C-alpha positions as CSV (number, residue, x, y, z in Angstrom):
1,M,0.0,0.0,0.0
2,T,1.4,3.4,-1.0
3,T,0.0,6.8,-0.1
4,R,1.0,10.2,-1.5
5,R,0.3,13.7,-0.4
6,R,1.6,16.9,-2.1
7,G,5.0,17.9,-0.7
8,I,5.5,14.6,1.2
9,G,6.2,12.1,-1.5
10,F,5.6,8.4,-1.1
11,V,5.1,6.8,2.3
12,R,4.5,3.0,2.2
13,S,2.9,1.1,5.0
14,K,6.3,-0.5,6.1
15,D,7.8,3.0,6.1
16,L,5.1,4.2,8.4
17,R,5.6,1.2,10.6
18,G,9.3,1.9,10.9
19,F,8.7,5.6,11.6
20,T,6.2,4.8,14.4
21,R,8.6,2.2,15.9
22,Q,11.6,4.6,15.9
23,L,9.5,7.5,17.3
24,A,8.2,5.3,20.1
25,T,11.7,4.2,21.0
26,L,13.0,7.7,21.2
27,V,10.1,9.1,23.1
28,K,10.2,6.2,25.6
29,A,14.0,7.0,26.1
30,G,13.0,10.5,27.3
31,V,13.9,12.4,24.1
32,P,11.6,15.4,23.6
33,L,9.0,14.8,20.8
34,A,10.3,17.6,18.5
35,R,13.9,16.4,18.8
36,A,12.8,12.8,18.3
37,L,11.0,13.8,15.1
38,A,14.1,15.6,13.9
39,I,16.3,12.5,14.6
40,V,13.9,10.2,12.7
41,G,13.6,12.7,9.8
42,T,17.4,13.0,9.6
43,H,18.3,9.3,9.7
44,D,15.4,7.8,7.8
45,G,16.4,7.0,4.2
46,N,13.0,7.6,2.8
47,Q,12.5,11.1,1.5
48,G,8.7,10.9,2.1
49,V,9.2,9.9,5.8
50,S,11.8,12.6,6.3
51,L,9.5,15.3,4.9
52,M,6.6,14.0,7.0
53,A,8.7,14.1,10.2
54,D,9.8,17.6,9.4
55,E,6.2,18.7,8.9
56,L,5.1,17.1,12.2
57,R,8.0,18.7,14.0
58,G,7.0,22.1,12.6
59,V,3.5,21.7,14.0
60,I,4.8,20.8,17.4
61,E,7.3,23.7,17.5
62,N,4.4,26.1,16.6
63,G,2.4,24.9,19.7
64,G,0.4,22.1,18.2
65,T,0.3,18.4,19.1
66,L,1.4,15.3,17.2
67,S,-2.2,14.4,16.5
68,D,-2.8,17.9,15.1
69,G,0.0,17.4,12.6
70,M,-1.3,13.9,11.7
71,R,-4.8,15.3,11.0
72,R,-3.2,17.2,8.1
73,R,-2.3,14.0,6.4
74,P,-5.5,11.8,6.6
75,R,-4.2,9.6,3.7
76,I,-1.2,8.6,5.7
77,F,-2.6,8.6,9.2
78,D,-6.1,7.1,9.4
79,E,-8.7,7.9,12.0
80,S,-7.9,5.1,14.3
81,F,-4.2,6.0,14.3
82,I,-5.0,9.6,15.2
83,A,-7.4,8.5,17.9
84,V,-4.8,6.3,19.5
85,V,-2.2,9.1,19.5
86,T,-4.7,11.6,20.9
87,A,-5.5,9.2,23.7
88,G,-1.8,8.7,24.4
89,E,-1.2,12.5,24.5
90,T,-4.2,13.0,26.9
91,G,-3.1,10.1,29.2
92,G,0.6,10.9,29.1
93,V,1.4,7.5,27.6
94,L,2.4,8.5,24.1
95,A,5.4,6.2,23.9
96,D,3.3,3.2,24.9
97,V,0.5,3.8,22.4
98,L,3.0,4.5,19.6
99,A,4.8,1.1,20.3
100,R,1.4,-0.6,20.4
101,Q,0.4,1.0,17.1
102,A,3.6,-0.1,15.5
103,L,2.7,-3.7,16.5
104,V,-0.7,-3.2,14.9
105,L,0.9,-2.0,11.7
106,E,3.3,-4.9,11.7
107,K,0.4,-7.4,12.1
108,Q,-1.6,-5.8,9.2
109,E,1.5,-5.8,7.0
110,R,2.2,-9.4,7.8
111,V,-1.3,-10.5,6.9
112,R,-1.3,-8.5,3.7
113,G,2.0,-9.9,2.7
114,R,0.9,-13.5,3.3
115,L,-2.2,-12.9,1.2
116,Q,-0.3,-11.4,-1.6
117,A,2.2,-14.2,-1.6
118,A,-0.5,-16.8,-1.6
119,L,-2.3,-15.2,-4.6
120,A,0.8,-14.4,-6.6
121,Y,1.4,-17.9,-8.0
122,P,-2.3,-18.4,-9.1
123,A,-2.3,-14.9,-10.7
124,V,0.8,-15.8,-12.7
125,V,-0.7,-19.1,-13.8
126,L,-3.9,-17.4,-14.8
127,V,-2.1,-14.8,-16.9
128,I,0.0,-17.5,-18.6
129,A,-3.0,-19.6,-19.3
130,A,-4.9,-16.7,-20.8
131,L,-2.0,-15.9,-23.1
132,I,-1.6,-19.5,-24.2
133,V,-5.3,-19.8,-25.0
134,M,-5.3,-16.5,-26.9
135,V,-2.4,-17.6,-29.1
136,L,-3.9,-21.0,-29.8
137,V,-7.3,-19.6,-30.7
138,T,-6.3,-16.6,-32.7
139,V,-3.1,-17.9,-34.4
140,V,-3.0,-21.7,-34.4
141,V,-6.7,-22.5,-35.0
142,P,-7.0,-20.4,-38.3
143,K,-4.0,-22.2,-39.8
144,F,-5.6,-25.6,-39.0
145,A,-8.9,-24.3,-40.6
146,Q,-7.1,-23.6,-43.8
147,I,-5.4,-27.0,-43.8
148,Y,-8.7,-28.8,-43.2
149,G,-10.5,-26.8,-45.8
150,G,-8.1,-28.1,-48.5
151,L,-8.1,-31.7,-47.2
152,L,-11.8,-32.3,-46.5
153,R,-13.0,-30.7,-49.7
154,G,-16.3,-29.5,-48.5
155,Q,-17.0,-32.1,-45.9
156,P,-18.5,-30.7,-42.7
157,L,-16.3,-30.3,-39.7
158,P,-17.1,-31.8,-36.3
159,I,-19.4,-29.7,-34.1
160,M,-16.7,-29.1,-31.5
161,T,-14.3,-27.9,-34.2
162,Q,-17.0,-25.6,-35.7
163,A,-17.6,-24.1,-32.3
164,L,-13.9,-23.5,-31.8
165,L,-13.6,-21.8,-35.2
166,A,-16.6,-19.6,-34.3
167,V,-14.9,-18.5,-31.1
168,S,-11.6,-17.9,-33.0
169,H,-13.4,-15.8,-35.6
170,F,-15.2,-13.8,-32.9
171,L,-12.0,-13.1,-31.0
172,R,-10.1,-12.0,-34.2
173,V,-12.8,-9.8,-35.5
174,Y,-14.3,-8.3,-32.3
175,S,-11.3,-8.5,-29.9
176,V,-10.9,-4.7,-29.8
177,A,-14.6,-4.1,-29.3
178,G,-14.7,-6.9,-26.6
179,V,-11.8,-5.3,-24.7
180,A,-13.5,-1.9,-24.9
181,V,-16.8,-3.4,-23.6
182,A,-14.9,-5.3,-20.8
183,L,-13.1,-2.1,-19.7
184,G,-16.4,-0.2,-19.8
185,L,-18.1,-2.8,-17.7
186,G,-15.2,-2.9,-15.3
187,W,-15.3,0.9,-14.9
188,A,-19.1,0.9,-14.4
189,I,-18.9,-1.9,-11.8
190,R,-16.1,-0.1,-10.0
191,T,-17.9,3.2,-10.0
192,W,-21.1,1.5,-8.8
193,S,-19.3,-0.4,-6.1
194,R,-18.1,2.9,-4.6
195,T,-21.7,4.0,-4.0
196,S,-23.3,3.4,-0.7
197,R,-25.7,0.8,-2.0
198,G,-23.2,-0.8,-4.4
199,R,-20.6,-1.2,-1.6
200,K,-23.1,-2.9,0.7
201,L,-24.2,-5.4,-2.0
202,C,-20.6,-6.1,-3.0
203,D,-19.5,-6.6,0.6
204,R,-22.5,-8.9,1.3
205,W,-21.6,-10.9,-1.8
206,L,-18.0,-11.2,-0.8
207,L,-19.0,-12.7,2.5
208,R,-21.0,-15.4,0.7
209,V,-18.2,-16.5,-1.7
210,P,-16.9,-20.0,-0.7
211,L,-13.5,-19.9,1.0
212,F,-12.8,-16.3,0.2
213,G,-15.9,-15.0,2.1
214,D,-14.6,-16.8,5.2
215,L,-11.2,-15.2,4.8
216,V,-12.8,-11.7,4.4
217,L,-14.9,-12.2,7.6
218,K,-12.0,-13.4,9.7
219,A,-9.7,-10.6,8.5
220,A,-12.4,-8.0,9.4
221,V,-13.0,-9.6,12.8
222,A,-9.3,-9.6,13.6
223,R,-9.0,-5.9,12.4
224,V,-12.0,-4.7,14.5
225,A,-11.0,-6.7,17.6
226,G,-7.4,-5.5,17.5
227,L,-8.4,-1.9,16.9
228,L,-11.0,-1.9,19.7
229,G,-8.5,-3.5,22.1
230,A,-5.9,-0.9,21.3
231,L,-8.3,2.0,21.5
232,L,-9.8,0.9,24.8
233,E,-6.4,0.2,26.3
234,S,-5.3,3.7,25.3
235,G,-8.2,5.3,27.2
236,V,-10.6,5.9,24.3
237,A,-14.3,5.7,25.3
238,E,-16.2,2.6,24.2
239,T,-18.7,4.5,22.0
240,Q,-15.9,6.5,20.4
241,A,-13.8,3.3,19.8
242,L,-16.8,1.6,18.1
243,A,-17.3,4.7,15.9
244,I,-13.7,4.5,14.8
245,A,-13.8,0.8,14.2
246,Q,-17.0,1.3,12.2
247,G,-15.1,3.4,9.7
248,A,-12.0,1.2,9.7
249,C,-13.4,-2.3,9.4
250,G,-13.6,-2.3,5.6
251,N,-16.8,-4.2,5.4
252,A,-20.3,-2.6,5.0
253,P,-22.4,-5.2,6.8
254,M,-20.0,-5.3,9.7
255,S,-19.9,-1.5,9.8
256,E,-23.7,-1.4,10.0
257,A,-23.5,-4.0,12.8
258,L,-21.0,-1.9,14.7
259,A,-23.2,1.2,14.3
260,D,-26.2,-0.7,15.9
261,I,-23.9,-2.0,18.7
262,S,-22.8,1.5,19.4
263,M,-26.4,2.7,19.6
264,R,-27.4,-0.1,21.9
265,L,-24.3,0.5,24.1
266,Q,-25.5,4.1,24.6
267,R,-28.7,2.6,25.9
268,G,-26.7,0.6,28.5
269,E,-26.9,-2.8,26.9
270,G,-23.1,-3.5,26.9
271,I,-21.2,-4.9,23.9
272,A,-21.4,-8.7,24.1
273,G,-25.2,-8.9,23.8
274,P,-25.6,-6.7,20.7
275,I,-22.6,-8.5,19.1
276,E,-24.2,-11.8,19.6
277,R,-27.5,-10.6,18.1
278,A,-25.8,-8.9,15.2
279,G,-25.5,-12.3,13.4
280,I,-22.3,-11.5,11.5
281,F,-19.7,-12.1,14.3
282,P,-18.7,-15.6,15.1
283,G,-19.9,-17.0,18.5
284,L,-16.3,-17.0,20.0
285,V,-16.2,-13.2,19.7
286,A,-19.3,-12.6,21.8
287,G,-18.3,-15.2,24.3
288,M,-14.8,-13.7,25.0
289,I,-16.2,-10.1,25.0
290,R,-18.8,-11.2,27.6
291,V,-16.0,-12.7,29.8
292,G,-14.0,-9.5,29.4
293,E,-16.9,-7.3,30.4
294,E,-17.6,-9.4,33.4
295,T,-14.0,-9.5,34.6
296,G,-13.0,-6.0,33.6
297,T,-10.4,-7.2,31.1
298,L,-12.2,-6.3,27.9
299,P,-9.1,-4.8,26.1
300,E,-7.1,-8.0,26.8
301,M,-9.9,-10.2,25.6
302,L,-10.2,-8.2,22.4
303,R,-6.5,-8.6,21.8
304,R,-6.8,-12.3,22.3
305,V,-9.7,-12.4,19.8
306,A,-7.6,-10.5,17.3
307,D,-4.6,-12.9,17.8
308,A,-6.9,-15.9,17.4
309,Y,-8.5,-14.7,14.2
310,D,-5.1,-13.5,12.8
311,E,-4.0,-17.2,13.1
312,E,-7.2,-18.3,11.5
313,V,-6.6,-15.8,8.6
314,D,-3.2,-17.4,8.1
315,Q,-4.8,-20.8,7.9
316,A,-7.5,-19.5,5.6
317,V,-4.9,-18.0,3.3
318,A,-3.1,-21.3,3.2
319,A,-6.3,-23.2,2.5
320,L,-7.3,-20.8,-0.2
321,A,-3.9,-21.1,-2.0
322,A,-4.1,-24.9,-1.7
323,V,-7.5,-25.0,-3.4
324,V,-7.0,-22.2,-6.0
325,E,-3.7,-23.5,-7.4
326,P,-4.9,-27.0,-8.4
327,L,-8.2,-25.6,-9.7
328,L,-6.4,-23.2,-12.0
329,I,-4.0,-25.9,-13.3
330,V,-6.9,-28.3,-13.9
331,G,-9.0,-25.5,-15.6
332,M,-6.0,-24.6,-17.8
333,A,-5.5,-28.3,-18.7
334,L,-9.2,-28.7,-19.6
335,I,-9.3,-25.6,-21.8
336,V,-6.1,-26.5,-23.7
337,G,-7.1,-30.1,-23.9
338,T,-10.5,-29.1,-25.4
339,I,-8.8,-26.9,-28.0
340,V,-6.4,-29.7,-28.9
341,V,-9.2,-32.3,-29.2
342,A,-11.3,-29.9,-31.3
343,L,-8.3,-29.3,-33.6
344,F,-7.5,-32.9,-34.2
345,L,-11.0,-34.3,-34.5
346,P,-11.2,-33.5,-38.2
347,M,-8.1,-35.8,-38.8
348,I,-10.5,-38.7,-38.5
349,G,-12.5,-37.4,-41.4
350,V,-9.2,-36.8,-43.3
351,L,-8.1,-40.4,-42.7
352,Q,-11.4,-41.8,-43.8
353,H,-11.3,-39.7,-47.0
354,L,-7.8,-40.9,-47.8
355,Q,-8.9,-44.5,-47.3
């Protein structure tokens, strides 16, 4: 993930994590915040991070706070990051909350990296398969059609071969128009999915996709639980923490559920009951939150939920990769095999004609 703001340059997620970790270490060692930012900005090799640190230091030297400076860069520091820092400034535990936020960023980056690594090989196989099929259909098939036209002398081709020739003709004649239509549909779907209604429908559909939906749900639960635990441990009020998690969960149905939970919390119902009735959270989440509310260890229980579902996300990623890879290979073999069979079926007619 890469973010860009004018005058700052590029700040990647791993750069932000390193910046947060270094700043936490310096502040915990007793270095004044402005000087700590100057040290990080001077010794960090990334120009974007250096400029960002200089800008934050300028805000502090002019009487502002670290959270004030972060609010100027919402594309780099999201709402949850700023809320945690604000709570740390208010409670005098800025170094602790920065160190905790660095751990959160590390966990998010690790999950993202594992997902990308798991999907990289299937993506490469899919691209290679598409290229092979396009070459076979648009280059090889027409040459075989010319050969069979001379050998069969007007005899009809097998149905499978005729269908393959029709597909080949369509791709050669209408490929440009097809690409334009596909791009147009992709743009329309992307634009629609960014609307409120479109996003809700897309997110609900994602949760129902076999294997992938389970992965999306577990990742969202881990993100929400970890964020709520960090916010509550930093002194953020429960209603405010739920509002922040609602905007950061990345899933519309879960965001609606969190909004309802926040409303019921304001009525004095607690968190565990509404989460259990929401119907989207797994039963383990409500059970551990109930224990946390009863024992006064809610932030700790939320962290345990986040850790448990992070592990399940890793397992789901491995399971998804284990299923997708063989499916792609088998699908590629079936498509190429069908093309080869369709190409060589007319040879039977040619041999009969020669006999």
